[in-house]
C-alpha positions, 0 to 999 in steps of 0.5 A: 067965112072964117067962123065957118072954117073954124067950126068945120075944122073943129067938127069931128065929122070932117078930116079933109077940107078943100079950098076951091076957086077959079082963075080967069082965062088968060091963055093957058096960065089959068090952068095952073095953081099960083104960088099964092094958091100953094102958100094958102093951102100950106098955111091952112095945113100948118096953121089951122088944125083942130083944138082936140089934136086930130089932123085935118088935111087941106086940099086946094081945088081949081076949076079951070077953063079948057084950052082955047076957052072950050067948055068941053075941056074944062076940068077940076084939079086938086093939090095936096101937100104932104110933109114927107113927100111934097106936093101932089096934083090930081087932075081930070076929076070927074064929078058924079051924082047917082052914078051919072057924070055932071058935066060943066057948062058955061053961063055968061062966060062963067064955068059951072056944073050943069044940074041934072 
């Protein structure tokens, strides 16, 4: 996985890489990025840059289960750290494919995007 990350960082095709994961449902806390999540994104941003001098931006992505464990409320959110302005959190991301929204579904209590 680390080798793939280094290859993508050094590939001029990419200028943005997202580290996406989920949290287990524990009340409402699964909806928030942890301090470790933020440290990981910050260390990727600061320590993993291309050898050719380009800038690659790292986002943290979190697929969260909805309040009350209701799959209709599942969402994707992202965080990004800007050295000049601090942290940004972008919520209510909609995944689209061919102008059609791809909703979330549950399979064995695991959240995933439905295939269309």
